[in-house]
C-alpha positions in Angstrom: 9.5 -9.7 -9.2 7.5 -7.3 -11.5 8.4 -3.7 -12.1 7.2 -1.4 -9.4 5.8 1.2 -11.8 3.3 2.7 -9.4 -0.3 2.1 -8.5 -3.7 3.7 -8.7 -6.4 3.5 -6.1 -10.0 3.9 -7.2 -12.2 5.3 -4.5 -15.9 4.3 -4.7 -19.0 4.4 -2.7 -21.7 1.7 -2.7 -25.2 1.2 -1.3 -23.9 -1.8 0.9 -21.0 -4.1 1.5 -22.4 -6.9 -0.6 -22.6 -4.8 -3.7 -19.0 -3.6 -3.2 -17.8 -7.2 -2.5 -19.5 -8.5 -5.6 -17.7 -5.9 -7.7 -14.4 -6.7 -6.0 -14.8 -10.4 -6.8 -15.6 -9.7 -10.4 -12.6 -7.4 -10.8 -10.3 -9.9 -9.2 -11.6 -12.7 -11.4 -11.0 -10.5 -14.4 -7.4 -9.7 -13.3 -8.1 -6.0 -13.2 -7.3 -5.4 -9.5 -4.8 -6.7 -7.0 -6.9 -6.0 -3.9 -10.1 -4.2 -2.7 -10.6 -2.8 0.8 -14.3 -2.4 1.8 -15.3 -0.2 4.7 -19.0 -0.8 5.4 -19.5 1.8 8.1 -19.5 4.9 5.9 -21.8 7.8 6.0 -22.3 10.2 3.1 -23.8 13.7 3.4 -24.3 15.5 0.0 -26.7 17.5 -2.1 -28.6 15.5 -4.8 -31.3 16.9 -7.0 -31.8 19.9 -4.7 -32.0 18.0 -1.5 -29.5 17.3 1.2 -29.0 13.5 1.6 -27.6 11.9 4.7 -27.2 8.1 4.8 -25.2 5.0 5.1 -22.9 4.0 2.3 -20.0 1.6 1.9 -16.6 2.9 0.8 -14.4 0.6 -1.3 -10.9 1.2 -2.5 -9.7 -0.8 -5.5 -5.9 -1.2 -6.1 -4.6 -1.6 -9.6 -1.7 -0.7 -11.9 -1.7 2.6 -13.9 -2.0 0.6 -17.1 -5.3 -1.0 -15.9 -6.9 2.0 -14.1 -9.0 3.0 -17.1 -10.3 -0.6 -17.5 -11.1 -0.7 -13.8 -13.0 2.6 -13.9 -15.0 1.4 -16.9 -15.9 -1.9 -15.2 -16.8 -0.2 -11.9 -19.2 2.1 -13.7 -20.7 -0.8 -15.6 -21.1 -2.9 -12.5 -22.4 -0.1 -10.2 -26.1 0.1 -9.2 -26.1 3.9 -9.0 -27.0 6.1 -12.0 -24.0 8.4 -11.2 -21.5 6.4 -9.3 -18.5 8.0 -7.5 -15.3 6.5 -9.0 -12.3 8.6 -8.3 -8.8 7.6 -9.4 -5.9 8.5 -7.0 -2.4 8.0 -8.2 0.0 6.5 -5.7 3.5 8.1 -5.5 5.9 5.2 -6.0 8.5 7.1 -4.0 6.4 6.8 -0.9 5.2 3.2 -1.3 7.0 -0.1 -0.7 8.5 -1.3 -4.0 7.5 -4.9 -3.3 3.9 -3.9 -2.7 3.8 -2.0 -6.0 5.4 -4.9 -7.8 2.7 -7.2 -6.4 0.0 -4.9 -7.7 1.7 -4.9 -11.1 2.0 -8.7 -11.2 -1.6 -9.2 -10.2 -3.0 -6.9 -12.9 -1.0 -8.0 -15.9 
């Protein structure tokens, strides 16, 4: 199996589940991610342009290898419908994750 060199999870928010799923399919087709988890029942409360916003959003997590994280970030920004999308990269500590799972991520994103 492939090297278990770690993983990166990119946390994003989307206007709806369909937009998140479309991005996930594109990134899978391009070999940039191993998996996406989409949570459609999100709610975001934030200040934007001087107003407090409160509304439904979909949260999506995209799993990739450290080597592909920059490419995934760039594609997510390009695919995203928001002017200023939330794309946060979170490194996964290999010591606390199953080696086989990390190896799977690595092999899917080569």
